[in-house]
C-alpha positions in Angstrom: -9.8 -9.6 -2.0 -6.6 -11.5 -1.2 -4.5 -10.9 1.9 -0.9 -11.9 2.6 0.8 -11.2 5.9 4.5 -11.4 6.5 6.1 -11.6 9.9 9.9 -11.2 9.8 12.2 -12.8 12.4 15.5 -11.3 13.2 18.7 -13.4 13.0 19.4 -13.1 16.8 15.9 -14.3 17.8 16.2 -17.2 20.3 13.9 -20.2 20.3 14.1 -20.6 24.0 13.5 -17.0 25.1 10.2 -15.3 24.2 10.7 -12.7 21.5 8.9 -9.3 21.9 6.4 -8.6 19.1 8.3 -5.6 17.9 11.3 -7.9 17.2 9.1 -10.4 15.3 7.3 -7.8 13.2 10.2 -5.4 12.7 8.5 -2.4 14.4 7.6 -1.0 17.7 4.1 -0.7 19.1 4.2 3.1 18.4 5.3 2.6 14.7 3.0 4.7 12.6 0.5 2.9 10.3 1.5 3.3 6.6 -1.0 2.7 3.9 0.4 2.2 0.4 -1.9 2.3 -2.6 -1.7 1.5 -6.3 -4.9 3.2 -7.4 -7.2 1.9 -10.0 -10.3 -0.4 -10.5 -8.1 -3.1 -9.1 -6.4 -1.2 -6.3 -3.3 -2.8 -4.9 -2.9 -2.1 -1.2 -0.3 -2.8 1.5 -0.5 -1.6 5.1 2.0 -1.8 7.9 0.2 -1.8 11.3 1.4 -0.3 14.5 3.1 -3.5 15.6 5.0 -3.7 12.3 2.9 -6.5 10.7 2.3 -6.1 7.0 -0.9 -7.1 5.2 -1.6 -6.6 1.5 -3.9 -7.5 -1.3 -6.0 -6.2 -4.1 -9.5 -4.7 -3.9 -11.8 -4.3 -6.9 -14.0 -1.3 -7.3 -16.3 -2.0 -10.3 -19.8 -0.6 -10.6 -22.6 -3.2 -10.4 -25.0 -3.8 -13.3 -27.7 -1.5 -11.9 -25.6 1.0 -10.1 -24.7 4.6 -11.0 -21.1 5.6 -11.6 -20.8 7.3 -8.3 -21.1 4.0 -6.3 -17.5 3.0 -6.9 -16.4 6.3 -5.2 -18.7 5.7 -2.2 -17.4 2.1 -1.9 -13.8 3.4 -2.2 -14.2 5.9 0.6 -16.0 3.4 2.8 -13.1 1.0 2.2 -10.5 3.6 3.1 -12.4 4.2 6.4 -12.5 0.5 7.1 -8.7 0.2 6.6 -8.2 3.2 8.9 -10.4 1.7 11.6 -9.0 -1.9 11.4 -5.4 -0.8 11.3 -5.6 1.4 14.4 -5.5 4.7 12.5 -3.6 5.4 9.4 -0.6 7.7 10.1 0.4 8.4 6.5 -0.7 7.4 3.0 1.6 6.9 0.0 0.3 6.3 -3.5 1.8 5.5 -6.8 1.9 8.8 -8.7 1.1 8.1 -12.4 2.0 10.9 -14.7 1.2 9.2 -18.0 -1.7 6.8 -18.8 -2.3 4.4 -21.7 -5.8 5.8 -22.4 -8.3 8.4 -21.5 -10.5 6.2 -19.5 -7.6 5.1 -17.3 -6.6 8.7 -16.8 -10.1 9.7 -15.7 -10.4 6.8 -13.4 -7.0 7.5 -11.7 -8.0 11.1 -11.3 -11.2 10.1 -9.6 -9.5 7.7 -7.2 -6.8 10.3 -6.5 -9.4 13.0 -5.8 -11.3 10.9 -3.3 -8.2 9.6 -1.6 -6.8 13.1 -1.1 -10.2 14.5 0.1 -10.5 11.6 2.5 -7.0 12.1 3.8 -7.5 15.9 4.2 -10.8 15.3 6.0 -9.1 12.9 8.4 -5.9 15.0 8.8 -3.7 12.2 7.4 -0.6 13.3 5.5 -0.2 11.8 2.0 2.4 11.7 -0.7 2.6 10.5 -4.3 5.7 8.7 -5.4 6.5 8.5 -9.1 6.4 5.1 -10.7 10.0 5.3 -11.8 11.2 6.0 -8.3 9.3 2.9 -6.9 10.7 0.7 -9.7 14.2 1.9 -9.2 14.0 1.3 -5.5 12.6 -2.2 -5.7 14.1 -3.6 -9.0 17.1 -1.4 -9.6 15.8 0.1 -12.8 13.3 3.0 -13.2 11.8 1.3 -16.3 11.6 -2.2 -14.9 8.7 -4.3 -16.3 5.9 -5.7 -14.1 7.4 -9.1 -13.8 10.7 -7.7 -12.5 8.8 -5.8 -9.8 6.9 -8.9 -8.9 10.1 -10.9 -8.6 11.8 -8.2 -6.5 8.8 -8.2 -4.1 8.9 -12.0 -3.9 12.6 -11.8 -2.8 11.4 -9.7 0.1 9.3 -12.7 1.2 5.9 -11.7 -0.1 3.6 -13.6 -2.6 1.7 -10.9 -4.5 -1.2 -12.2 -6.6 -0.6 -9.6 -9.3 1.3 -6.5 -10.3 -1.1 -4.2 -8.4 -0.3 -5.9 -5.1 3.4 -6.1 -6.0 3.4 -2.3 -6.7 1.7 -1.5 -3.4 4.2 -3.7 -1.5 7.2 -2.1 -3.3 5.8 1.3 -2.5 5.3 0.3 1.2 8.9 -0.9 1.3 10.0 2.4 -0.2 8.0 4.3 2.4 9.5 2.3 5.3 13.1 2.7 4.0 12.6 6.4 3.6 11.1 6.8 7.1 7.7 7.9 6.1 5.5 8.7 9.1 8.4 8.6 11.5 8.3 10.9 14.5 10.9 13.6 14.1 
């Protein structure tokens, strides 16, 4: 699992005066934790913590040689719980909503991840929302049918270094959620 963290400084930050953490990280200590997921065997993830710091990466959920098929779902749910605990409590989950899959196996796997994600979120009273792929691509790259490389490049322009398209998709989705005020107190 790879992790990349970005801390963004504001243009008016002074070197001589100490800068509050909310200025450095772009948030306030009460900012809700947002978890963005690109679901799959190689799940791309990005999380904005309460202090505004962003971490991201890719986590693989493949069954071991001598494991039953249900083990990936148990590991996925345990991983979600770990993210929730280490981030200080997830406030909202956004995930890439895929409406068309290249194959039957990919469709079945996505359905399994989605079922376990939504069940976990319901059990923990965490709001969740799917965002269509075209909406994410249009937001980050300017075109709803942008290719993977265009999304990766757009995310790099934001200052991140995604290791693959899964992490780039999660970061693009997180950016969409932040821009659209997901999890904001109303």
